[in-house]
C-alpha positions in Angstrom: -154.9 45.3 -1.5 -153.5 43.2 1.6 -152.7 39.6 2.4 -155.7 39.5 4.7 -157.7 40.2 1.4 -155.9 37.5 -0.3 -156.7 35.0 2.0 -160.3 36.4 2.4 -160.5 35.7 -1.3 -158.7 31.7 -1.4 -161.6 31.0 1.7 -164.7 32.2 -0.2 -163.7 30.6 -3.0 -163.1 27.2 -1.3 -166.4 27.4 0.6 -168.4 28.4 -2.5 -166.6 26.4 -4.8 -165.7 29.3 -7.1 -162.4 29.3 -9.4 -160.2 31.7 -7.6 -158.8 32.6 -11.1 -162.2 34.0 -11.9 -162.5 36.0 -9.0 -158.9 37.6 -9.2 -159.6 38.1 -13.0 -163.1 40.3 -11.9 -161.5 42.1 -9.3 -158.4 43.2 -12.1 -161.3 44.2 -14.4 -163.0 46.6 -11.8 -159.9 48.1 -10.7 -158.7 48.6 -14.5 -162.5 50.5 -14.9 -161.5 52.5 -11.8 -158.2 53.5 -13.1 -159.1 54.5 -16.8 -161.3 57.0 -15.6 -158.3 59.5 -15.9 -158.0 58.8 -19.6 -160.4 59.3 -22.4 -162.9 57.0 -23.7 -161.4 53.6 -25.3 -158.2 53.8 -23.9 -156.8 50.3 -22.6 -155.8 49.8 -19.0 -155.0 46.4 -17.7 -154.4 45.6 -13.6 -152.6 43.0 -12.8 -152.5 41.4 -8.8 -149.7 39.5 -7.6 -151.6 36.2 -5.8 -148.9 36.3 -3.2 -148.6 39.7 -1.9 -151.9 41.4 -3.0 -149.7 44.2 -4.6 -151.4 45.3 -7.7 -149.8 47.4 -10.8 -151.8 49.1 -13.9 -150.3 49.7 -17.3 -151.6 51.5 -20.0 -151.5 49.4 -23.5 -151.6 50.2 -27.3 -151.6 47.6 -29.4 -149.2 47.6 -32.7 -151.5 47.6 -36.0 -149.8 47.5 -39.5 -149.0 50.8 -41.4 -151.4 50.1 -44.0 -154.6 49.4 -41.6 -154.0 52.8 -40.0 -155.2 53.7 -36.6 -159.0 53.1 -35.8 -158.9 53.7 -32.3 -156.1 56.7 -31.3 -156.3 55.8 -27.6 -155.4 51.9 -28.1 -153.3 51.8 -31.1 -150.1 52.7 -32.7 -148.9 51.9 -36.0 -145.5 49.8 -36.3 -143.5 52.2 -38.1 -143.9 54.6 -35.4 -143.8 51.8 -32.6 -140.2 50.4 -33.7 -139.0 53.5 -33.4 -138.9 53.2 -29.7 -139.1 49.3 -29.3 -137.0 47.9 -32.1 -138.4 44.1 -31.4 -141.8 45.0 -31.1 -144.0 43.0 -33.7 -147.5 43.6 -34.9 -150.1 42.4 -32.8 -147.9 43.0 -29.6 -148.6 45.7 -27.0 -146.7 48.9 -25.8 -146.8 49.0 -22.2 -146.5 52.0 -20.2 -146.9 51.4 -16.5 -149.3 53.8 -14.3 -148.6 55.7 -11.4 -149.4 53.7 -8.1 -152.8 54.6 -7.2 -153.6 54.0 -3.2 -157.2 52.9 -3.5 -156.9 51.3 -0.1 -160.5 51.4 1.4 -162.0 51.9 -2.0 -159.7 48.7 -3.6 -161.1 46.5 -0.6 -164.6 47.7 -1.2 -164.2 46.9 -4.8 -163.1 43.3 -3.8 -165.8 42.5 -1.5 -168.4 43.6 -4.2 -166.7 41.4 -6.7 -166.6 38.5 -4.4 -170.4 39.0 -3.4 -171.5 39.4 -7.3 -169.7 36.1 -8.1 -171.0 34.2 -5.3 -174.4 35.7 -6.2 -173.9 34.6 -9.9 -172.5 31.2 -8.9 -175.7 30.4 -6.8 -177.8 31.4 -9.5 -175.9 29.1 -11.8 -176.2 26.5 -9.8 -180.1 26.8 -9.4 -180.6 27.1 -13.1 -178.6 24.0 -13.9 -180.5 21.9 -11.3 -183.9 23.2 -12.9 -182.3 22.2 -16.5 -181.6 18.8 -14.9 -184.8 18.2 -13.6 -186.2 18.9 -17.2 -189.3 20.1 -16.0 -191.9 21.2 -19.3 -194.9 22.3 -16.9 -194.3 24.2 -13.7 -196.2 25.7 -11.1 -195.5 29.1 -8.9 -196.7 31.7 -7.1 -197.3 35.6 -8.9 -194.5 37.7 -7.1 -195.0 41.1 -9.3 -196.6 42.4 -12.7 -194.0 44.0 -15.0 -195.5 46.0 -17.8 -198.2 43.6 -18.3 -196.0 40.5 -17.9 -196.5 37.9 -14.8 -193.0 37.3 -13.0 -193.9 33.8 -11.5 -191.6 32.6 -8.5 -190.8 29.0 -9.2 -188.7 27.9 -6.0 -185.8 30.0 -6.1 -186.1 31.0 -9.4 -188.2 33.7 -11.1 -190.0 32.9 -14.5 -191.8 35.2 -17.2 -195.1 34.5 -18.2 -195.1 37.2 -21.0 -198.8 38.7 -21.6 -198.5 37.5 -25.1 -198.4 34.0 -23.7 -201.5 34.2 -21.6 -204.8 32.8 -22.6 -206.9 36.2 -23.9 -209.0 37.9 -20.9 -206.7 35.9 -18.2 -206.0 38.2 -15.2 -203.7 37.6 -12.5 -203.0 39.0 -9.1 -200.0 38.9 -7.0 -200.3 35.6 -4.8 -202.1 33.9 -7.4 -200.7 30.1 -8.4 -199.7 29.8 -11.9 -199.4 26.6 -14.0 -197.7 27.1 -17.2 -195.4 25.6 -19.9 -191.8 26.0 -20.0 -191.7 27.2 -23.4 -187.9 28.5 -23.3 -184.5 28.9 -21.3 -181.9 31.4 -22.2 -179.1 31.3 -19.9 -177.8 34.6 -21.0 -180.6 36.8 -20.1 -180.0 39.0 -17.4 -183.5 38.6 -16.1 -185.6 35.7 -15.7 -183.9 33.0 -17.4 -187.0 30.8 -17.8 -190.1 31.8 -20.1 -193.4 30.3 -19.7 -196.6 30.2 -21.8 -200.2 29.0 -21.5 -201.0 29.4 -25.3 -198.4 27.0 -26.6 -200.2 23.8 -27.9 -197.3 21.8 -26.0 -199.1 23.1 -23.3 -202.2 21.4 -24.1 -200.3 18.2 -24.7 -198.5 17.9 -21.8 -201.3 18.4 -19.7 -203.0 15.5 -21.5 -200.2 13.6 -20.7 -200.2 14.7 -17.1 -204.0 13.3 -16.9 -203.7 10.2 -18.8 -201.1 8.0 -17.8 -201.5 5.6 -20.8 -199.4 8.1 -22.4 -196.7 7.9 -20.3 -197.1 4.0 -20.7 -196.4 4.3 -24.5 -200.0 2.6 -25.2 -201.1 6.3 -26.5 -199.7 9.1 -28.0 -200.7 12.5 -28.7 -199.6 12.8 -32.5 -200.8 16.6 -33.1 -202.3 19.5 -31.4 -203.8 22.9 -32.3 -205.3 25.6 -30.5 -207.0 28.9 -30.2 -206.4 29.7 -26.9 -209.2 29.9 -24.7 -211.7 29.0 -27.2 -211.0 25.9 -28.9 -208.5 23.0 -29.4 -207.9 19.8 -31.5 -205.6 16.9 -30.4 -205.0 14.2 -32.8 -204.4 10.8 -31.0 -203.1 7.0 -31.9 -203.3 3.9 -29.9 -200.6 1.2 -29.8 -202.9 -1.4 -28.0 -205.8 -2.5 -29.8 -207.8 -2.7 -26.6 -207.7 1.1 -26.0 -210.1 3.5 -27.5 -207.5 6.3 -27.7 -210.8 8.9 -27.8 -212.6 7.5 -24.5 -209.4 7.2 -22.8 -208.6 11.0 -23.1 -212.0 11.9 -22.2 -211.7 9.7 -19.1 -214.5 8.6 -16.9 -217.6 11.3 -17.2 -215.5 13.4 -19.1 -213.0 13.6 -15.9 -209.8 13.7 -17.7 -210.5 16.1 -20.4 -212.8 18.3 -18.0 -209.2 18.8 -15.7 -207.4 20.0 -18.6 -210.3 22.2 -20.0 -210.3 23.8 -16.5 -206.7 24.6 -16.5 -207.4 26.3 -20.0 -210.2 28.2 -19.1 -213.0 26.2 -20.3 -211.3 25.5 -24.0 -213.2 23.6 -25.9 -211.4 20.4 -27.2 -211.9 18.3 -29.9 -210.3 14.8 -29.8 -209.8 12.9 -32.8 -208.0 10.1 -34.3 -204.5 10.5 -36.0 -203.9 8.8 -39.2 -201.0 8.4 -41.6 -203.2 8.7 -44.5 -203.5 12.6 -45.0 -207.3 12.4 -46.3 -208.6 10.2 -43.5 -206.7 12.3 -41.1 -207.9 15.4 -42.7 -211.5 14.0 -42.5 -211.5 13.3 -38.8 -210.0 16.5 -37.9 -212.9 18.2 -39.6 -215.3 16.6 -36.7 -217.9 17.4 -35.9 -218.6 18.3 -40.0 -219.4 15.4 -42.0 -217.3 15.3 -45.1 -219.1 14.0 -48.4 -216.1 13.8 -50.6 -212.2 15.0 -50.8 -209.6 15.9 -53.5 -205.9 15.6 -52.7 -203.4 17.8 -54.5 -200.1 16.4 -53.5 -198.2 18.7 -55.5 -199.8 22.1 -53.8 -200.5 20.3 -50.5 -203.7 21.4 -50.5 -207.4 19.4 -50.0 -210.5 20.4 -51.1 -213.0 19.2 -49.1 -216.9 18.8 -49.9 -219.5 19.3 -47.8 -223.2 19.5 -47.9 -225.2 22.7 -46.8 -226.0 21.4 -43.3 -222.2 20.7 -42.6 -221.0 23.7 -44.1 -221.0 25.9 -41.0 -219.9 23.1 -38.9 -217.1 22.6 -41.4 -216.0 26.0 -41.1 -216.6 27.0 -37.8 -217.3 30.6 -36.1 -214.8 32.7 -38.1 -213.1 30.0 -40.1 -211.9 28.6 -36.5 -212.5 24.8 -37.3 -211.2 24.8 -40.7 -208.4 26.8 -39.6 -207.6 24.3 -36.5 -208.1 21.3 -38.7 -205.3 22.9 -41.2 -203.0 23.1 -38.3 -203.3 20.0 -37.0 -202.9 18.3 -40.1 -200.5 20.4 -42.0 -202.6 20.7 -45.0 -204.1 23.4 -46.3 -208.1 22.7 -46.6 -210.4 24.3 -48.7 -214.2 24.0 -47.4 -217.0 24.1 -50.6 -220.5 23.0 -51.1 -221.3 20.3 -53.8 -222.4 23.0 -56.2 -219.0 25.1 -55.5 -217.0 21.8 -56.2 -219.0 21.3 -59.6 -218.7 24.8 -60.9 -214.6 24.5 -60.2 -214.7 20.8 -61.9 -216.2 22.5 -64.7 -214.1 25.5 -65.1 -210.9 23.2 -64.8 -212.4 20.8 -67.7 -213.2 23.8 -69.7 -209.3 24.9 -69.3 -208.3 21.6 -70.1 -210.7 21.0 -72.8 -209.4 24.3 -74.5 -205.8 23.1 -74.2 -206.3 19.8 -75.8 -208.6 21.2 -79.1 -205.8 23.8 -79.4 -202.4 22.2 -78.8 -203.6 18.6 -80.4 -205.8 19.9 -83.0 -208.6 17.7 -82.1 -212.3 18.3 -81.6 -214.5 18.9 -78.5 -215.5 14.8 -78.4 -212.0 13.4 -78.4 -210.9 16.0 -75.8 -214.0 15.2 -74.1 -213.1 11.5 -74.2 -209.5 12.3 -72.8 -211.0 14.2 -70.0 -213.3 11.7 -68.7 -210.2 9.3 -69.0 -208.6 11.5 -66.4 -206.2 13.1 -68.7 -205.1 16.8 -67.4 -202.1 17.7 -69.6 -200.2 17.1 -72.7 -197.6 15.4 -70.8 -200.1 12.3 -69.9 -201.1 12.2 -73.5 -197.5 12.3 -74.8 -195.6 10.0 -72.3 -197.9 7.5 -70.7 -197.7 3.8 -71.2 -199.5 3.5 -74.9 -201.6 0.7 -73.9 -203.5 3.2 -71.7 -204.4 5.2 -74.4 -205.4 2.1 -76.6 -207.7 0.8 -74.0 -209.9 3.9 -74.2 -213.3 2.5 -76.5 -213.0 4.0 -80.2 -209.2 4.5 -79.9 -207.0 2.7 -82.5 -203.4 2.5 -83.0 -203.4 5.1 -85.7 -205.4 7.9 -83.7 -203.2 7.2 -80.7 -199.9 7.6 -82.4 -201.5 10.8 -84.0 -202.4 12.0 -80.6 -198.9 11.3 -79.0 -197.3 13.1 -81.6 -199.0 16.0 -81.3 -198.5 16.2 -77.6 -194.8 15.6 -78.0 -194.6 18.1 -81.0 -196.6 20.9 -78.4 -194.5 20.2 -75.9 -191.1 20.5 -77.9 -192.2 24.0 -79.0 -193.1 25.3 -75.6 -189.9 24.1 -74.4 -188.3 25.8 -77.1 -190.5 28.9 -76.3 -189.3 28.8 -72.7 -185.6 28.4 -73.3 -185.8 31.4 -75.5 -187.8 33.4 -72.7 -185.0 32.1 -70.1 -182.2 33.1 -72.3 -183.6 36.6 -72.9 -183.8 37.2 -69.0 -181.0 39.1 -67.5 -179.8 37.5 -64.5 -182.8 36.1 -63.5 -181.5 32.4 -63.8 -178.8 33.3 -61.1 -181.3 33.7 -58.3 -181.2 31.4 -56.1 -184.8 29.6 -55.6 -185.7 30.4 -59.4 -185.9 27.4 -62.1 -185.9 27.5 -65.7 -189.9 27.2 -65.2 -190.2 29.8 -63.0 -188.1 32.4 -65.2 -190.2 31.4 -68.4 -193.3 32.6 -66.2 -191.5 35.7 -65.2 -191.0 36.7 -68.6 -194.1 35.8 -70.0 -195.5 38.6 -67.3 -192.8 40.9 -68.2 -190.2 40.4 -65.7 -187.3 40.2 -67.9 -184.4 41.3 -65.5 -183.1 41.3 -61.6 -184.5 45.0 -61.3 -187.9 43.9 -62.7 -188.2 41.3 -60.0 -186.5 43.2 -57.6 -189.4 45.9 -57.6 -192.2 43.4 -57.0 -194.1 43.2 -53.9 -194.4 39.8 -52.3 -198.0 39.5 -53.0 -197.7 40.4 -56.8 -194.9 37.7 -57.2 -197.4 35.1 -55.6 -200.0 35.7 -58.3 -197.0 34.7 -60.8 -195.5 31.7 -59.5 -196.9 28.9 -57.4 -194.9 29.3 -54.4 -195.4 30.1 -50.7 -195.3 33.7 -49.0 -191.8 32.8 -47.6 -189.9 31.5 -50.8 -191.7 34.7 -52.6 -189.8 37.2 -49.8 -186.7 35.3 -50.2 -186.5 35.6 -54.1 -187.4 39.3 -53.9 -184.6 40.1 -51.3 -182.4 38.1 -53.4 -182.9 39.9 -56.4 -182.4 43.2 -54.5 -178.8 41.8 -53.1 -177.1 43.9 -55.8 -178.5 46.8 -54.9 -176.5 47.2 -52.1 -173.2 45.9 -53.1 
C-alpha cells in the first residue's frame, strides 16, 4: 500500500468526517481475510498497517490456553505447557505470533482499500440520515412505494427506506409502486442491515396519532386520547377525556359535520370509529366502552379483573357485536374481561352461586337453610367473612343475638382452622411443588387435591389443564409448567 493511498485515506476521512482509525482497522481486517485463505478454517490472522509508510505485515496467531482447558480450536490455540518450551516468558491469554511471508497484493491491495473506504462512506452517510430521522421524532410518516418485497411494501421516505410488513397492513389493502403511503413508525432498529424503520397501519397508536393530527385541542393539552383499540379496517374505539369543562370531548373529535373523524376514517379505509368517554371508575368506563349498547346492570370482580355486564335482549346483539367484535374491543380498550349476559342468565348464575354458598354454610357452620339464607341476603359469601367481620355487623342482622353470633363465629373459625391444617398437610405431602416460583400454599393445596403431588405430575400437565385447577392467567400457567420441567434438562 503506497503513501499516496495513506494520503487518500486521510483526505477522505477529513472530508467525510470519518474516524481515520476506523478506516485503517477495516482495511486491516479485509487484508487479513484475504491472507487467511491459505490456511485452514479458523486460523487467526492479523494485519498491521504502518500509518506513515503504508507498509503492512501479517502474522498468524495462537492464543495460549491453560492445560486443563485443553485445545478447543486447534487452528488458533496452543496449550501453555507446549508454548512455554519455545517461549519461556509466555503467559496464559497471550499470543504466539508467527510472521507470514510478505504477499505483494499490489493492485488488489489498493482495490481492497478503495472498497473499504467506499463502504465506510456509505455506512457513515446512512448513519447520519438515520440519526437525523431519529432526532426528528416522527411518529407518522408519508412516503412513496418503491417496490414490493415478498408481500411487504418498501416505502421511500426521503433518502431512507422503510418496510411496511404485510402483517401490518389493513386487511384487503393493496399498494402499487408509486402509491403514496402514510403509516405509523412502529420500530427503529439500527442494527438491521436492510430497512431499519418498520411501519404499521394497524397499530392502535396509528389511530391515536391520526386523531392528534386532526384535533388541535389534543396538542394544546385540552383533550387526551386515553386508550385505543382496533379491529383494523372494520371497527375501532377510542376513549377520550377533556381537561377543559367547556369542551365536549366526543364532539370535538367528531368535528363539524364529522369532518375530523371522517378524515381519520378515510385514511383507515372506512374503519368505523366509536368515540367514548373515559372514566377512572372502571364500571363507568366499561359501560361507556360498550356503546352503543345500553347496560342494565354490572357486577365487578376486582380479584379476577372481570365484569359481568347484564343487558336486555334488545341490546344483546349490540353489546356483543358481529362475531364478538364490540365486546372484544371494549375489553381491549378498558383492560377488563367483560362477560355479557341477559337478565335470565345473570339470575341463573346468581342462583347457582347462592346454592354453592348455601351448601358451604349449612355444611361447615352446621346451620339450617333459613339462617344460611339470611347470611346470603346480608351479603356474606364465605366463612372468612362470618369469622372475622366486626361482630357488630352480625348483631345488626334482624333475629341475630349475641349467643347466635358468637356460635357462628366460633364455628366459622373452627372450620377455617381445620381447612388450614388439611391444606398444610397436603402441602407437606407434596414433593418439591412449593419450591416452584409462582406457586403458593393455596395453589399447591389445590394441585394436591387434584392428584398433582410432585414436580413431574405438574410438568406433564398441559396449560389448559392447569388453568382448570388454578385461577391464574394463561401466561402464568405456561411459566409455572416450564419451571416444573426445568429439572428434566439439568
